[in-house]
C-alpha positions as CSV (number, residue, x, y, z in Angstrom):
1,M,13.7,-50.1,5.9
2,S,12.1,-46.8,5.1
3,E,14.0,-43.6,5.1
4,R,13.2,-40.9,7.7
5,P,11.5,-37.9,6.2
6,K,13.8,-34.9,5.9
7,P,12.9,-32.1,8.2
8,A,11.2,-29.2,6.6
9,K,13.6,-26.4,5.6
10,R,13.2,-23.6,8.1
11,V,12.2,-20.3,6.5
12,E,13.4,-17.3,8.3
13,P,11.1,-14.4,8.5
14,E,11.9,-11.5,6.2
15,V,13.8,-8.8,8.0
16,L,13.4,-5.3,6.5
17,P,15.9,-2.5,7.3
18,P,14.8,-0.5,10.3
19,D,14.3,2.6,8.2
20,F,11.9,0.9,5.8
21,R,8.8,2.1,7.7
22,T,10.1,5.6,8.1
23,V,11.0,6.0,4.4
24,V,7.6,4.5,3.3
25,L,5.7,6.9,5.5
26,A,7.7,9.8,4.3
27,V,6.9,8.9,0.7
28,V,3.2,8.5,1.4
29,A,3.1,11.9,3.3
30,R,4.3,13.6,0.0
31,I,1.3,12.3,-2.1
32,P,-0.8,15.5,-2.8
33,K,-4.6,15.7,-2.5
34,G,-6.3,14.4,-5.5
35,K,-3.4,12.2,-6.6
36,L,-2.7,8.5,-6.2
37,A,0.2,6.1,-6.0
38,S,0.4,2.4,-6.2
39,Y,2.0,0.2,-3.5
40,G,4.7,-0.6,-6.0
41,Q,5.3,3.0,-6.8
42,V,5.7,3.9,-3.1
43,A,8.0,1.0,-2.6
44,A,10.2,2.1,-5.6
45,L,10.3,5.7,-4.4
46,A,11.3,4.5,-1.0
47,G,14.2,2.6,-2.5
48,F,12.7,-0.9,-2.1
49,P,11.2,-1.7,-5.5
50,Q,10.6,-5.3,-4.6
51,R,8.5,-4.6,-1.5
52,P,5.0,-3.4,-2.5
53,R,3.3,-5.9,-0.1
54,Q,5.4,-4.6,2.8
55,V,4.2,-1.1,2.0
56,G,0.7,-2.4,2.4
57,M,1.7,-4.0,5.7
58,V,3.1,-0.7,7.0
59,L,0.0,1.2,6.0
60,S,-2.4,-1.4,7.5
61,G,-0.6,-1.0,10.8
62,L,-1.2,2.8,11.1
63,P,-3.0,3.9,14.2
64,E,-6.6,5.0,13.8
65,G,-6.9,8.8,13.3
66,T,-3.6,9.1,11.6
67,K,-3.1,12.3,9.5
68,L,-1.0,10.4,6.9
69,P,-2.9,10.2,3.6
70,W,-2.8,6.4,3.4
71,H,-6.0,6.4,1.4
72,R,-4.0,7.8,-1.7
73,V,-2.2,4.4,-2.1
74,V,-4.1,1.9,-4.2
75,N,-3.5,-1.3,-6.1
76,T,-1.6,-1.1,-9.3
77,R,-4.6,-2.4,-11.2
78,G,-6.6,0.6,-10.3
79,Y,-8.8,-0.5,-7.4
80,V,-9.1,-0.2,-3.6
81,P,-8.2,-3.6,-2.2
82,S,-10.5,-4.9,0.5
83,R,-9.1,-8.4,1.3
84,G,-11.1,-9.0,4.5
85,R,-11.1,-5.3,5.5
86,W,-14.2,-4.0,3.8
87,W,-14.7,-1.3,6.5
88,G,-11.3,0.2,5.6
89,A,-12.1,0.0,1.9
90,F,-15.3,1.9,2.4
91,E,-13.4,4.6,4.4
92,Q,-10.8,4.7,1.7
93,I,-13.4,5.1,-1.1
94,G,-15.1,7.8,0.8
95,R,-11.9,9.8,1.4
96,L,-10.9,9.4,-2.3
97,R,-14.3,10.6,-3.4
98,D,-14.0,13.6,-1.1
99,E,-10.8,14.5,-2.9
100,G,-12.6,14.4,-6.3
101,I,-11.4,11.0,-7.4
102,A,-14.2,9.0,-9.1
103,V,-14.4,5.5,-7.5
104,D,-17.2,3.1,-8.2
105,D,-18.9,1.1,-5.4
106,L,-16.5,-1.9,-6.0
107,G,-13.5,0.3,-5.5
108,N,-12.4,0.6,-9.2
109,L,-10.8,3.9,-10.2
110,D,-8.7,5.4,-13.0
111,L,-5.2,5.2,-11.5
112,E,-3.5,6.7,-14.5
113,A,-5.7,9.7,-14.6
114,H,-4.7,10.6,-11.0
115,R,-1.2,9.1,-10.8
116,W,1.2,11.1,-8.8
117,S,4.4,12.1,-10.6
118,P,6.8,13.4,-8.0
119,R,9.6,15.7,-8.9
120,S,12.8,14.8,-7.2
């Protein structure tokens, strides 16, 4: 007699604190023109160092026409991620170039040369 397969373990969706979005947006709002921060840096400054992907999720959900400088947040490896959103990557590259940040056509940039160092 064969054993019944065990039911798959249910994975609960990750629940972030209700203020996560608010804190992330406040950090991004502080990034000055011509400076960059990585998703991980924003997460750490927001008090959630293990949540860089969630920072990306918050920023990807911003409404069109937002005044928040979302384009100043880039991948920690020094490029503008496109992952199926090439139109957003083109817009981000254009905005960064408008601020004097050199970005090649593939989205590579020198993060360390433009990294934001906030003062508390």
